[in-house]
DOSETI-843402 format. One record per residue (C-alpha): x, y, z. Coordinates in nm, 4 decimals, m for minus. Example, Ala and Ser with C-alpha at 12.3 -4.5 7.8 and 13.67 -1.06 7.14 Angstrom:
! residues 2
REC         xx         yy         zz
REC     1.2300    m0.4500     0.7800
REC     1.3670    m0.1060     0.7140
//
This chain:
! residues 392
REC         xx         yy         zz
REC    m0.1435    m0.5450     2.2819
REC     0.1037    m0.2579     2.2391
REC    m0.0959     0.0655     2.2251
REC     0.1347     0.3273     2.3780
REC     0.2613     0.5578     2.0990
REC     0.6148     0.5405     2.2423
REC     0.6207     0.1607     2.2658
REC     0.4520     0.1265     1.9263
REC     0.7125     0.3524     1.7644
REC     0.9835     0.1444     1.9290
REC     0.8260    m0.1729     1.7868
REC     0.8144    m0.0311     1.4331
REC     1.1759     0.0873     1.4479
REC     1.2884    m0.2447     1.5988
REC     1.1329    m0.4663     1.3318
REC     1.2775    m0.2331     1.0677
REC     1.6257    m0.2744     1.2137
REC     1.5674    m0.6492     1.2491
REC     1.4795    m0.6743     0.8797
REC     1.8106    m0.5132     0.7812
REC     2.0009    m0.7309     1.0285
REC     1.8426    m1.0520     0.8997
REC     1.9254    m0.9684     0.5385
REC     2.2819    m0.8811     0.6362
REC     2.3529    m1.1824     0.8566
REC     2.1266    m1.4730     0.7543
REC     2.2291    m1.5980     0.4125
REC     1.9067    m1.7594     0.2960
REC     1.7065    m1.4540     0.4047
REC     1.9181    m1.2316     0.1801
REC     1.7158    m1.3937    m0.0995
REC     1.4029    m1.2337     0.0449
REC     1.5401    m0.8841     0.0998
REC     1.4935    m0.6370     0.3842
REC     1.1789    m0.4767     0.2422
REC     0.9763    m0.7989     0.2297
REC     1.1202    m0.9143     0.5627
REC     1.0050    m0.5934     0.7321
REC     0.6603    m0.6273     0.5748
REC     0.6365    m0.9894     0.6929
REC     0.7465    m0.8984     1.0451
REC     0.4878    m0.6207     1.0609
REC     0.2152    m0.8522     0.9295
REC     0.3129    m1.1174     1.1862
REC     0.2797    m0.8732     1.4753
REC    m0.0475    m0.7379     1.3411
REC    m0.2186    m1.0676     1.2634
REC    m0.1045    m1.2072     1.6005
REC    m0.2751    m0.9154     1.7755
REC     0.0487    m0.7752     1.9233
REC    m0.0044    m0.4311     1.7680
REC    m0.3312    m0.2528     1.6839
REC    m0.4685    m0.2184     1.3322
REC    m0.4852     0.1613     1.3616
REC    m0.2766     0.4195     1.5453
REC    m0.1715     0.7854     1.5033
REC     0.1850     0.6511     1.4857
REC     0.1038     0.4791     1.1573
REC    m0.0503     0.7970     1.0217
REC     0.2677     0.9914     1.0977
REC     0.4791     0.7314     0.9184
REC     0.2575     0.6949     0.6101
REC     0.2224     1.0740     0.5994
REC     0.5220     1.3050     0.6549
REC     0.7811     1.0278     0.7074
REC     0.6857     0.8619     0.3784
REC     0.6890     1.1992     0.2005
REC     1.0397     1.2587     0.3338
REC     1.1397     0.9125     0.2096
REC     1.0180     1.0043    m0.1396
REC     1.2085     1.3342    m0.1310
REC     1.5347     1.1827    m0.0035
REC     1.5271     0.8860    m0.2414
REC     1.4546     1.1051    m0.5422
REC     1.7422     1.3321    m0.4417
REC     1.9555     1.0244    m0.5123
REC     1.8181     0.9918    m0.8660
REC     2.0032     1.1346    m1.1619
REC     1.8879     1.0833    m1.5185
REC     2.2523     1.0556    m1.6212
REC     2.2677     0.7255    m1.4302
REC     2.0772     0.5673    m1.7174
REC     2.4100     0.5646    m1.9022
REC     2.5402     0.3289    m1.6328
REC     2.2304     0.1123    m1.6506
REC     2.2564     0.0487    m2.0227
REC     1.9892     0.0260    m2.2936
REC     1.9043    m0.3370    m2.2135
REC     1.7932    m0.2662    m1.8557
REC     1.6072     0.0482    m1.9630
REC     1.4235    m0.1527    m2.2301
REC     1.3439    m0.4280    m1.9786
REC     1.2011    m0.1742    m1.7338
REC     1.0002    m0.0207    m2.0187
REC     0.8525    m0.3658    m2.0865
REC     0.7735    m0.3995    m1.7168
REC     0.5893    m0.0664    m1.7045
REC     0.4008    m0.1458    m2.0267
REC     0.3032    m0.4864    m1.8883
REC     0.1690    m0.3230    m1.5723
REC    m0.0429    m0.0778    m1.7716
REC    m0.1857    m0.3602    m1.9866
REC    m0.2501    m0.5647    m1.6738
REC    m0.4348    m0.2759    m1.5106
REC    m0.6456    m0.2348    m1.8253
REC    m0.7352    m0.6052    m1.8256
REC    m0.8154    m0.5960    m1.4544
REC    m1.0389    m0.2941    m1.5082
REC    m1.2395    m0.4756    m1.7753
REC    m1.2712    m0.7922    m1.5666
REC    m1.3508    m0.6450    m1.2268
REC    m1.5430    m0.3242    m1.2993
REC    m1.8762    m0.4967    m1.2087
REC    m1.7427    m0.5791    m0.8599
REC    m1.5841    m0.2430    m0.7781
REC    m1.8136    m0.0070    m0.9699
REC    m1.7098     0.3572    m0.9191
REC    m1.3884     0.2538    m0.7402
REC    m1.2515     0.0563    m1.0358
REC    m1.0590     0.3516    m1.1786
REC    m0.9064     0.4212    m0.8376
REC    m0.7823     0.0630    m0.8077
REC    m0.6497     0.0711    m1.1650
REC    m0.4457     0.3809    m1.0839
REC    m0.3192     0.2509    m0.7495
REC    m0.2169    m0.0874    m0.8906
REC    m0.0482     0.0786    m1.1889
REC     0.1522     0.2899    m0.9466
REC     0.2511     0.0079    m0.7141
REC     0.3537    m0.2314    m0.9914
REC     0.5650     0.0345    m1.1612
REC     0.7565     0.1472    m0.8548
REC     0.6545    m0.0459    m0.5451
REC     0.4253    m0.0100    m0.2430
REC     0.5359     0.3491    m0.1804
REC     0.3498     0.4413    m0.4972
REC     0.0428     0.2429    m0.3919
REC    m0.0047     0.4610    m0.0864
REC     0.0794     0.7838    m0.2709
REC    m0.1612     0.7130    m0.5567
REC    m0.4264     0.5302    m0.3541
REC    m0.4532     0.8138    m0.1021
REC    m0.4482     1.0749    m0.3765
REC    m0.7280     0.9024    m0.5680
REC    m0.9256     0.8734    m0.2434
REC    m0.9718     0.4984    m0.2239
REC    m1.2315     0.4235     0.0468
REC    m1.0615     0.3230     0.3721
REC    m1.1925    m0.0338     0.3833
REC    m1.1030    m0.1000     0.0201
REC    m0.7641     0.0677     0.0704
REC    m0.6833    m0.1652     0.3614
REC    m0.7914    m0.4770     0.1702
REC    m0.6045    m0.3713    m0.1426
REC    m0.2909    m0.3018     0.0650
REC    m0.2975    m0.6548     0.2047
REC    m0.3628    m0.8028    m0.1412
REC    m0.0810    m0.5956    m0.2924
REC     0.1686    m0.7166    m0.0323
REC     0.0682    m1.0806    m0.0765
REC     0.1013    m1.0600    m0.4550
REC     0.4324    m0.8726    m0.4303
REC     0.5709    m1.1505    m0.2108
REC     0.4509    m1.4187    m0.4505
REC     0.6081    m1.2393    m0.7471
REC     0.9382    m1.2011    m0.5630
REC     0.9454    m1.5789    m0.5243
REC     0.8596    m1.6153    m0.8928
REC     1.1438    m1.3839    m0.9978
REC     1.3861    m1.5969    m0.7988
REC     1.2664    m1.9257    m0.9530
REC     1.1719    m1.8302    m1.3101
REC     1.5313    m1.7588    m1.4202
REC     1.6209    m2.1187    m1.3305
REC     1.3229    m2.2678    m1.5122
REC     1.3341    m2.0384    m1.8154
REC     1.7124    m2.0243    m1.8608
REC     1.7189    m2.2824    m2.1482
REC     1.4807    m2.0644    m2.3531
REC     1.6872    m1.7450    m2.3213
REC     2.0228    m1.7928    m2.4962
REC     2.1431    m1.4366    m2.4373
REC     2.4095    m1.4391    m2.1599
REC     2.3293    m1.2711    m1.8292
REC     2.5675    m0.9780    m1.7614
REC     2.8440    m1.0818    m1.5237
REC     2.7403    m1.4471    m1.5161
REC     3.1038    m1.5469    m1.5530
REC     3.1364    m1.4433    m1.1861
REC     2.8798    m1.7069    m1.0903
REC     2.5074    m1.6438    m1.0946
REC     2.3946    m1.9383    m0.8901
REC     2.1369    m2.0383    m1.1477
REC     2.2664    m2.3903    m1.2073
REC     2.2859    m2.6746    m0.9671
REC     2.1741    m2.7162    m0.6112
REC     2.5048    m2.7313    m0.4286
REC     2.7046    m2.4801    m0.2361
REC     2.7461    m2.2648    m0.5445
REC     2.3798    m2.1736    m0.5157
REC     2.4169    m2.0076    m0.1731
REC     2.3703    m1.6369    m0.1319
REC     2.6868    m1.4295    m0.1207
REC     2.8524    m1.3725     0.2125
REC     2.8099    m1.0385     0.3917
REC     3.1632    m0.9446     0.2838
REC     3.0787    m1.0178    m0.0783
REC     2.7623    m0.8107    m0.0584
REC     2.9746    m0.5156     0.0575
REC     3.2094    m0.5765    m0.2336
REC     2.9039    m0.5495    m0.4596
REC     2.8301    m0.2043    m0.3112
REC     2.5039    m0.3156    m0.1546
REC     2.3440     0.0234    m0.0780
REC     2.1981    m0.0941     0.2547
REC     2.5347    m0.1920     0.3989
REC     2.7775     0.0452     0.2314
REC     2.9338     0.2953     0.4690
REC     2.8733     0.6584     0.3749
REC     3.0535     0.9659     0.5122
REC     2.7730     1.1589     0.6808
REC     2.8354     1.4525     0.9140
REC     2.5896     1.6289     1.1417
REC     2.5926     1.9165     0.8930
REC     2.5023     1.6755     0.6096
REC     2.2103     1.5382     0.8109
REC     2.0920     1.8889     0.8989
REC     2.0978     1.9884     0.5306
REC     1.9068     1.6763     0.4283
REC     1.6355     1.7286     0.6877
REC     1.6051     2.0976     0.6021
REC     1.5892     2.0294     0.2289
REC     1.3445     1.7433     0.2754
REC     1.1023     1.9535     0.4775
REC     1.1408     2.2502     0.2424
REC     1.0469     2.0244    m0.0493
REC     0.7392     1.9060     0.1426
REC     0.6368     2.2639     0.2170
REC     0.6932     2.3699    m0.1451
REC     0.4956     2.0735    m0.2763
REC     0.2097     2.1478    m0.0373
REC     0.2111     2.5112    m0.1480
REC     0.2067     2.4188    m0.5171
REC    m0.0734     2.1744    m0.4484
REC    m0.2770     2.4538    m0.2911
REC    m0.2107     2.6854    m0.5872
REC    m0.2839     2.4180    m0.8500
REC    m0.5153     2.1690    m0.6773
REC    m0.5744     1.9837    m1.0055
REC    m0.2230     1.8360    m0.9706
REC    m0.1845     1.6040    m0.6667
REC     0.0681     1.7127    m0.4050
REC     0.2734     1.3940    m0.4430
REC     0.3302     1.4741    m0.8110
REC     0.4563     1.8187    m0.7145
REC     0.6863     1.6566    m0.4569
REC     0.8133     1.4071    m0.7147
REC     0.8756     1.6767    m0.9742
REC     1.0410     1.9221    m0.7352
REC     1.2675     1.6550    m0.5817
REC     1.3781     1.5353    m0.9259
REC     1.4480     1.8919    m1.0338
REC     1.6510     1.9713    m0.7209
REC     1.8440     1.6446    m0.7603
REC     1.9823     1.7761    m1.0905
REC     2.1077     2.1027    m0.9384
REC     2.4853     2.0481    m0.8932
REC     2.4853     2.1879    m0.5392
REC     2.2284     1.9305    m0.4243
REC     2.3170     1.6390    m0.6512
REC     2.4064     1.3106    m0.4754
REC     2.4033     1.4553    m0.1240
REC     2.5768     1.2338     0.1315
REC     2.3250     1.0350     0.3333
REC     2.0217     1.0926     0.1099
REC     2.0063     0.7291     0.0005
REC     2.0604     0.6021     0.3561
REC     1.7966     0.8255     0.5170
REC     1.5538     0.7584     0.2348
REC     1.5920     0.3827     0.2645
REC     1.5502     0.3874     0.6411
REC     1.2360     0.6024     0.6233
REC     1.1064     0.3817     0.3403
REC     1.1438     0.0690     0.5518
REC     0.9587     0.2290     0.8425
REC     0.6806     0.2690     0.5878
REC     0.7150    m0.0993     0.4910
REC     0.6753    m0.1978     0.8559
REC     0.3454    m0.0085     0.8753
REC     0.2312    m0.1551     0.5430
REC     0.2949    m0.4971     0.6950
REC     0.0899    m0.4045     0.9998
REC    m0.1932    m0.2980     0.7704
REC    m0.1759    m0.6369     0.5932
REC    m0.4409    m0.8332     0.7759
REC    m0.5823    m1.1367     0.6014
REC    m0.9244    m1.0506     0.7372
REC    m0.9142    m0.7209     0.5492
REC    m0.8818    m0.9013     0.2159
REC    m1.1774    m1.1187     0.3097
REC    m1.3802    m0.8197     0.4289
REC    m1.3730    m0.6565     0.0826
REC    m1.3878    m0.9871    m0.1043
REC    m1.1093    m1.1882    m0.2670
REC    m1.1777    m1.0094    m0.5966
REC    m0.9259    m0.7405    m0.4992
REC    m0.6612    m1.0119    m0.4644
REC    m0.7507    m1.1568    m0.8047
REC    m0.7293    m0.8046    m0.9492
REC    m0.3661    m0.7836    m0.8349
REC    m0.2957    m1.1312    m0.9756
REC    m0.4300    m1.0281    m1.3167
REC    m0.2175    m0.7111    m1.3231
REC     0.1028    m0.8896    m1.2202
REC     0.0284    m1.1968    m1.4335
REC    m0.0039    m0.9928    m1.7520
REC     0.2953    m0.7846    m1.6436
REC     0.4973    m1.1077    m1.6253
REC     0.3802    m1.2312    m1.9642
REC     0.4777    m0.9020    m2.1283
REC     0.8177    m0.8899    m1.9552
REC     0.9271    m1.2470    m2.0218
REC     0.7449    m1.2894    m2.3533
REC     0.8454    m0.9523    m2.4950
REC     1.1964    m0.9925    m2.3594
REC     1.2384    m1.3258    m2.5367
REC     1.1220    m1.1744    m2.8657
REC     1.3768    m0.8956    m2.8202
REC     1.6550    m1.1469    m2.7397
REC     1.7070    m1.0133    m2.3881
REC     1.8571    m1.2161    m2.1051
REC     1.6400    m1.3658    m1.8324
REC     1.8457    m1.2065    m1.5530
REC     1.7930    m0.8494    m1.6675
REC     1.4233    m0.9198    m1.7221
REC     1.3820    m1.0628    m1.3715
REC     1.5605    m0.7737    m1.1997
REC     1.3712    m0.5121    m1.4041
REC     1.0391    m0.6805    m1.3289
REC     1.1114    m0.6863    m0.9584
REC     1.2267    m0.3233    m0.9684
REC     0.8815    m0.2351    m1.1023
REC     0.6699    m0.4616    m0.8810
REC     0.8648    m0.4433    m0.5557
REC     1.0910    m0.1403    m0.5925
REC     1.4710    m0.1080    m0.5787
REC     1.5141    m0.3111    m0.2591
REC     1.3334    m0.6100    m0.4115
REC     1.5361    m0.5803    m0.7329
REC     1.8420    m0.5753    m0.5117
REC     1.7317    m0.8969    m0.3388
REC     1.6960    m1.0783    m0.6722
REC     2.0310    m0.9572    m0.8093
REC     2.2207    m1.0365    m0.4889
REC     2.0590    m1.3754    m0.4273
REC     2.1290    m1.4947    m0.7833
REC     2.4834    m1.3483    m0.7696
REC     2.4229    m1.1183    m1.0657
REC     2.6651    m0.8566    m0.9380
REC     2.6593    m0.6656    m1.2675
REC     2.2827    m0.6154    m1.2287
REC     2.2829    m0.4730    m0.8734
REC     2.3425    m0.1065    m0.9640
REC     2.1157    m0.1140    m1.2729
REC     1.8362    m0.2725    m1.0662
REC     1.8613    m0.0071    m0.7954
REC     1.8737     0.2784    m1.0474
REC     1.5642     0.1741    m1.2453
REC     1.3889     0.0940    m0.9168
REC     1.4484     0.4498    m0.7958
REC     1.3259     0.5860    m1.1274
REC     1.0209     0.3643    m1.0828
REC     0.9262     0.5626    m0.7722
REC     0.8910     0.8687    m0.9923
REC     0.7390     0.6943    m1.2954
REC     0.4895     0.5040    m1.0802
REC     0.3354     0.8216    m0.9427
REC     0.2920     0.9767    m1.2876
REC     0.1626     0.6554    m1.4493
REC    m0.0641     0.5730    m1.1577
REC    m0.2469     0.9041    m1.1673
REC    m0.2476     0.9064    m1.5468
REC    m0.4030     0.5600    m1.5818
REC    m0.6463     0.6285    m1.2986
REC    m0.7866     0.9446    m1.4538
REC    m0.7818     0.7937    m1.8039
REC    m0.9816     0.4964    m1.6781
REC    m1.2325     0.7282    m1.5152
REC    m1.2643     0.9291    m1.8375
REC    m1.3440     0.6064    m2.0217
REC    m1.6362     0.5405    m1.7907
REC    m1.4930     0.3011    m1.5344
//
């Protein structure tokens, strides 16, 4: 077993790099996406006993490194980008967030006897994670003080359900296509939804670059740019910690989210070179650790009810997205990408758009996924405290 902090850090960085490499170079794995690949690789090492279940290295990554990832990614967010996304994608993401909230409410009613005083914490954490991805699960779950054992089991359940829903979002557009007459944006370029021949393959690496895949696009980054990003990232962390100490009623992660969004709209700091790249790399280090935390035994140790809780939340989320989207005459492609942006985050939305060849949905999926990081934190805490106020 690898226990040395140096060797363990090397292992985490290596599987993170391997996840990116596999998505870039193995066509059928581009359907899965780097984020889920890194989680799976981490889970494989952990469940095989190659790496320990706990280490100070993991704490450093899920702590300051993850906070830096939030800051850097939100520095890439600009509300004006919603004009590029279009009202259809915004509406689809709104359906996704509403479906998550309804799913969390249903899960609270069904599973409150099993989880007692921790039900409201789970409701908040699952609302956060299925509005913006696993980054929000940790931010909200830690902030709401989920007990360690339940946190570990819920993390594993969340990752399993996220993987299952990614598969669903790849298959459902094929099965549901006849019931959604509205054309998918850009489908004239080939969306791979029909047939089983070569036309259904994932795009080549060159084509993914043509689609401005944010993981593989080259960005002009100087040493000065990197120095500014690190300085600004740490200053945002310090400011958020200070605001959290002054107003302890507001969780530190909400201060970080708010401050980063505000700074991102200051012209001098808007769209800084390298912010998206650093944020994505730090985020995938976090995914590697989340995979390591995903031990099947941890789900069993807290009972499979936590897994069923996640299934209820995501199941109702799916019904609202696809059912509501059909009533609103939306296309199945936009609905699938928006749903995955909420449940898995921007990298999972990217995987769906790229694998189905919906090139026109790549940028919109990434944009609403990034906004989901911010919305998930606010919604997660809001639903958690509301659920507690209602007696759960």
